[in-house]
C-alpha positions in Angstrom: -0.5 8.6 22.6 1.0 11.7 24.3 0.1 12.8 27.8 0.6 16.4 28.8 -0.1 18.5 31.9 -0.8 22.2 31.9 1.7 24.2 33.9 1.0 27.4 35.8 2.6 29.5 33.1 0.3 27.9 30.5 -2.9 28.7 32.3 -5.5 30.4 30.1 -4.0 29.1 26.8 -6.3 27.8 24.1 -5.9 24.1 23.3 -4.3 24.6 19.9 -1.7 27.1 21.3 -0.9 24.7 24.1 -0.5 21.7 21.8 1.6 23.5 19.2 3.9 24.9 21.9 4.8 21.3 22.7 4.7 20.0 19.1 5.6 23.0 16.9 5.6 21.0 13.6 2.0 19.8 14.0 0.0 21.1 11.1 -3.2 23.0 11.9 -5.3 20.8 9.5 -4.1 17.8 11.4 -5.1 19.5 14.7 -8.5 20.3 13.3 -9.0 16.8 12.1 -8.1 15.5 15.5 -10.8 17.7 17.0 -13.4 16.5 14.5 -12.5 12.8 15.3 -12.3 13.6 19.1 -8.8 12.3 19.2 -7.9 14.7 22.1 -9.0 14.4 25.7 -8.9 17.1 28.4 -9.3 15.7 31.9 -10.5 12.4 30.6 -13.2 13.9 28.3 -13.0 13.9 24.5 -13.2 17.4 23.1 -14.2 18.7 19.6 -13.6 22.4 20.3 -10.6 24.6 20.9 -11.2 24.9 24.6 -9.3 27.1 27.1 -7.0 25.2 29.4 -6.1 25.8 33.1 -3.3 24.9 35.4 -3.0 21.1 36.1 -5.4 20.2 33.3 -4.4 16.9 31.7 -4.3 16.7 27.9 -4.0 13.4 26.1 -3.3 13.3 22.3 -4.2 10.1 20.4 -1.9 11.1 17.5 1.0 9.3 15.8 4.6 10.6 16.0 4.5 11.3 12.2 1.4 13.5 12.6 2.9 15.3 15.5 6.2 15.8 13.6 4.3 17.5 10.8 4.7 14.7 8.2 2.4 13.8 5.4 0.1 11.0 6.6 1.8 7.8 5.4 0.2 6.2 2.4 -1.7 2.9 3.3 0.8 0.9 1.3 0.7 -2.9 1.3 0.7 -5.9 -1.0 -3.1 -5.7 -1.3 -4.7 -3.7 -4.2 -6.2 -0.3 -3.6 -8.4 -1.0 -6.6 -8.8 -4.0 -8.9 -11.0 -5.3 -11.7 -10.6 -7.8 -14.6 -8.2 -5.5 -16.5 -6.2 -3.4 -14.0 -4.9 -3.4 -10.5 -3.7 -0.3 -8.5 -1.3 -0.8 -5.6 0.4 1.5 -3.2 4.2 1.2 -3.3 6.0 2.0 -0.1 9.0 4.3 0.0 12.3 2.5 -0.1 11.5 0.1 -2.9 12.2 0.4 -6.6 9.3 0.0 -8.9 11.0 -2.6 -11.1 14.2 -4.7 -11.0 15.6 -7.3 -8.5 14.0 -7.0 -5.1 11.5 -4.4 -6.4 7.9 -3.9 -5.5 6.8 -5.3 -8.9 8.9 -8.4 -8.4 7.2 -9.0 -5.0 3.8 -8.6 -6.6 4.6 -10.9 -9.5 6.0 -13.6 -7.1 2.9 -13.3 -4.9 0.6 -13.7 -8.0 2.5 -16.2 -10.2 -0.5 -17.2 -12.3 -1.5 -13.6 -13.1 -0.1 -11.2 -15.8 0.8 -8.1 -13.8 2.9 -5.4 -15.4 3.4 -1.7 -14.3 2.5 1.0 -16.7 4.6 3.7 -15.1 7.1 4.1 -12.3 7.9 5.9 -9.1 11.3 6.9 -7.6 12.6 4.5 -5.0 11.8 6.9 -2.1 8.5 8.1 -3.4 5.5 6.2 -2.1 2.1 5.9 -3.7 -0.1 4.6 -6.4 1.2 2.4 -9.3 -1.1 1.3 -12.1 -0.7 -2.3 -13.2 -2.1 -4.0 -16.4 -3.5 -7.5 -16.1 -3.2 -8.3 -19.8 -0.9 -7.3 -22.7 -4.0 -5.6 -24.3 -4.7 -3.4 -21.3 -0.9 -2.6 -20.9 -0.8 -1.4 -24.5 -3.8 0.9 -24.0 -2.5 2.3 -20.7 0.9 3.0 -22.2 -0.8 5.0 -25.0 -3.0 6.8 -22.5 0.0 7.8 -20.4 1.9 9.0 -23.5 -1.1 11.1 -24.6 -1.5 12.5 -21.0 -5.0 11.0 -20.7 -4.2 9.7 -17.3 -3.5 12.3 -14.6 -1.1 11.5 -11.8 -1.3 13.8 -8.8 1.4 14.0 -6.1 1.2 15.5 -2.7 4.4 17.1 -1.4 5.4 19.0 1.8 7.9 21.7 0.9 10.0 24.2 2.8 8.8 27.7 2.2 5.5 29.5 1.3 5.0 29.9 -2.5 4.0 33.4 -3.5 1.8 32.0 -6.2 -1.1 29.7 -5.2 -0.7 27.9 -8.5 1.9 27.8 -11.3 3.0 25.9 -14.3 6.8 25.7 -14.4 8.6 25.2 -17.8 12.4 24.6 -17.6 15.1 22.2 -18.8 16.6 19.1 -17.2 19.9 17.3 -17.6 20.4 13.8 -16.2 23.8 12.8 -15.0 23.5 9.0 -14.9 26.8 8.5 -13.3 25.9 10.6 -10.3 22.3 9.6 -10.4 21.4 13.3 -10.2 19.7 15.8 -12.4 20.2 19.5 -13.0 17.8 22.2 -14.0 18.2 25.3 -16.2 15.8 28.1 -17.1 17.3 28.1 -20.7 17.8 25.3 -23.2 21.3 23.8 -23.2 22.9 20.8 -25.1 21.8 17.6 -23.4 18.9 19.2 -21.5 15.3 18.3 -22.2 12.2 20.3 -21.6 10.2 19.7 -18.4 6.8 20.9 -17.3 5.7 20.8 -13.7 2.4 22.2 -12.4 1.6 22.8 -8.7 -1.4 24.0 -6.7 -1.0 25.2 -3.1 -3.2 23.1 -0.8 -2.2 24.6 2.6 0.6 26.6 4.4 2.0 26.5 7.8 3.5 30.0 8.4 4.8 29.1 11.8 7.0 26.3 10.5 7.5 27.8 7.0 6.2 24.8 5.2 3.5 24.2 2.6 1.6 21.2 1.1 1.3 21.2 -2.7 -0.6 19.2 -5.2 1.8 18.5 -8.1 1.3 17.2 -11.6 4.0 16.6 -14.1 3.4 16.9 -17.8 6.8 15.3 -18.6 8.0 12.3 -16.8 11.7 12.8 -16.1 13.9 11.3 -13.4 13.6 13.2 -10.1 11.6 15.9 -11.9 9.3 16.9 -9.0 12.1 16.9 -6.4 14.6 18.8 -8.5 12.2 21.2 -10.1 10.6 22.3 -6.8 14.1 22.7 -5.2 15.2 24.7 -8.2 12.5 27.3 -7.6 13.3 27.5 -3.9 10.8 25.1 -2.4 12.7 21.8 -1.7 10.7 18.8 -0.5 10.9 18.1 3.2 13.1 15.1 3.9 14.7 15.0 0.4 18.3 14.0 1.0 19.5 14.8 -2.5 17.9 18.1 -3.5 16.6 19.2 -0.1 17.9 21.1 2.9 19.9 18.8 5.1 19.8 21.1 8.1 16.0 21.4 8.0 15.5 17.7 7.3 17.4 17.1 10.5 15.3 19.7 12.4 12.1 18.0 11.3 13.5 14.5 11.9 12.8 13.5 8.3 15.0 11.1 6.4 12.6 10.3 3.5 11.0 12.8 1.2 7.4 13.8 1.9 6.2 13.0 -1.6 3.3 10.7 -2.2 1.6 9.8 -5.5 -2.0 9.9 -4.1 -4.4 10.2 -7.1 -4.9 8.7 -10.5 -7.6 10.2 -12.8 -8.7 8.7 -16.1 -9.5 11.4 -18.6 -9.8 9.6 -21.9 -10.4 11.7 -25.0 -9.5 9.0 -27.6 -10.6 5.4 -28.1 -10.0 3.3 -25.0 -11.1 -0.1 -26.1 -11.7 -2.5 -23.2 -10.9 0.2 -20.7 -13.5 2.7 -21.8 -15.4 2.1 -18.5 -12.6 3.7 -16.6 -13.1 7.1 -18.2 -13.8 9.8 -15.6 -12.8 7.5 -12.7 -10.5 8.7 -9.9 -8.6 6.4 -7.6 -7.1 8.0 -4.5 -5.5 7.2 -1.2 
């Protein structure tokens, strides 16, 4: 909660102008959502309109620091499934944990469910949060691996980037080289020895011209290490908070130490035999 008082020099300002003057990184869609939910009070009364303020008015914002700082709303990650049935379980991995390995999210999940078969069918980078699909049987795992390989399961990511893309949507085709020793990748427009083809698709969801940031929906048609982070940075739109491929000065300015990248949607679009998982065809799971 933030409590603000309107000063004489701010008399006559509209609510959104007043609030963003105090919190310049607050996104307009977050402000509008706060109005719809009546999470803002003026002189003790909840408001749902962009009212005009006057000297000594008291404004109370029931918004988290992350929202006020312009961050993507954190994914509701926990050790409870987002979705579960007899064949699959979908969990939300928090940032800061590996998908697999010692001390990983999967290890925690398997230790918490020792009697249950639970194997991930894909992975997320350590500092990327969001949805991971788990199989609850070897048969389901084999089917899901095949579906991912055939691109019959769509993974959508939401990323906040620095800059305003000129194109509202684009499919990027370039080449990536992975330096395992440095744990870093490099992108090239042209093929080179050791480089593999990558395809990244984005759609512009919203832009904040005042702060020069945008929110993108991103899909990858090739699953390479750090692909989204490196590819967006390569075309001039680094992800906010990315310490490896991003802009350190801007990350500090926005008080971001972890990349604003969330795997927020899984869509099952089966076009071949799906066996015991056919019932999932057409289903979308989101956070």
